[in-house]
C-alpha positions in Angstrom: -15.1 8.7 1.5 -12.1 7.3 0.6 -10.7 4.7 1.5 -7.2 3.1 2.2 -5.6 0.3 1.1 -2.7 -1.8 3.1 -0.4 -3.2 0.1 1.7 -6.1 1.9 5.0 -7.8 0.4 6.3 -4.8 -1.4 9.5 -5.5 -2.7 12.3 -3.2 -0.8 13.3 -1.4 -3.9 9.6 0.3 -4.4 9.4 3.7 -3.1 6.4 6.1 -2.4 6.2 7.0 -6.3 6.5 3.1 -7.3 3.5 2.7 -5.0 2.0 5.7 -6.9 2.3 4.3 -10.0 2.2 0.7 -9.6 -1.9 1.8 -8.6 -1.9 4.9 -11.1 -4.3 3.4 -13.2 -7.1 3.8 -9.5 -6.3 7.0 -9.7 -4.6 7.1 -5.8 -5.2 10.0 -3.7 -1.8 8.8 -2.0 0.7 6.1 -1.7 3.0 6.1 1.3 5.9 3.1 1.7 6.3 3.0 5.7 10.0 3.4 6.4 12.1 1.9 9.5 12.7 4.7 11.7 16.3 3.9 12.2 17.9 2.5 8.8 15.3 4.6 6.8 14.9 1.3 5.1 11.8 0.1 3.8 9.2 -2.1 5.7 8.0 -4.1 3.0 4.5 -2.3 2.9 3.0 0.8 2.7 -1.0 2.2 2.1 -2.9 3.6 -1.0 -5.3 5.9 -0.6 -8.5 6.2 -3.2 -11.2 8.5 -3.3 -13.5 6.5 -5.1 -14.9 3.7 -3.1 -15.8 1.3 -6.3 -11.8 2.4 -7.6 -10.2 0.7 -4.5 -12.3 -2.6 -4.4 -11.4 -2.8 -8.1 -7.9 -2.1 -6.6 -7.8 -4.6 -3.9 -9.6 -7.4 -7.0 -6.7 -6.8 -9.4 -3.7 -5.9 -7.2 -4.2 -8.3 -4.9 -1.5 -11.5 -5.8 0.3 -9.3 -8.5 3.7 -9.8 -8.9 5.9 -7.0 -8.5 10.0 -7.7 -8.9 9.2 -11.0 -8.3 6.9 -11.1 -5.1 3.2 -11.6 -4.9 1.4 -8.5 -3.4 -0.7 -8.1 -0.5 -3.4 -5.7 -0.5 -6.8 -5.7 1.2 -8.9 -2.8 3.0 -6.6 -1.4 5.8 -7.6 -2.0 9.1 -7.6 1.1 11.7 -4.5 1.7 13.6 -4.7 0.2 17.0 -3.8 2.1 19.8 -0.5 0.4 21.2 1.3 0.9 24.3 4.7 2.1 24.3 7.8 0.3 25.8 
């Protein structure tokens, strides 16, 4: 069972590859930066999926608050996506 981690407060310069590299020591299965669908620019957060639960817990512990390009990352276990009504 893998864990999906939320990574917030990302510098806007970080892309999928950069996010994966930041978490490389935890062997991520995937790393995705969320982009604005209209501008294509980063929204400043993303998700990292890690297969090993122990490695995922260690990633949260070690990466939460770590500075990347002058910004302190916010890393925690992702909550399930809520269904929101469309406008």
